[in-house]
N, C-alpha and C positions, 0 to 999 in steps of 0.2 A: 484457093486456100492453099495447096502445097508450096505453092511459093509465097505464100505472104511470109513476109520477112520477120514478123513478130510472133510468129507462132511455133519458135526454137528459143530452147534457153541458151542457146549459143548464140554470139554475132556471127557477121562474113567472114571471118578470121579465123572462126569457130573456138572462139573463146569462152570463157562463161559469160555468161550474161547477167545482168544485175538481177532476174527473177531467178537464176538460177542459184547463183550467191545466197539470196534472203531465204530460200529453199531448204538452201542445205545448214543455215547457220546455225539451227538448234543440235543439229547433229554432230558438230564439230567436236566439240569437248568430248562427247562420249565415245566416237568413234575413237579419237588420238587417247584415250586412256586405255579404253578397250584394245587396241593395238599394242601398248606398251604394257599392260598386263600380259598378255599373248607371247611379245616378246621374253617377256622375261619367265614366265613359266617355261618357255623353250629353253632359254638361256639356263636356266637353274637345272631341268633335267638333265639338259646335256653334259653340264658339270655336274651335274651329280655321276652320273654315269662314266664319265670318263675318271672320275675322283674313285670310283669302287672297282670298277675293273684295273684300274691301275695297280689299286693295292691287292691284287690276287700274286699269290705265289704259288708256282709250279713244280717249287723242288719236288714236292714227295709223288708227283708222277714219274712213274717209272719208264723212261725212253729204251728200247730196243737199242742193240750194237749193230745188228745187222733185219734188213727185213726180211718180214716171214717170209717162206717159201710157200708157194700153193702147194694143197696135199696130191702127190702122184695117183694118176689113174690108172686103175687093178684093170687090164685087159682082160677076156674072160677066158 
């Protein structure tokens, strides 16, 4: 039973067998469209994020000339 070559969806070279191709055929188009949809959604979010961040203007943020000094400790 475990050595039966017909019990697998793959042939001896580990390629797709005819049964596996027949089993996957109904889902090929739906899976491809789902993958393209996810790719488009991810790309759109990435593009929108880069465009939104690229338009930020940081001229109103005050940057000090010198770094802040830590407060001095008071010895009792």
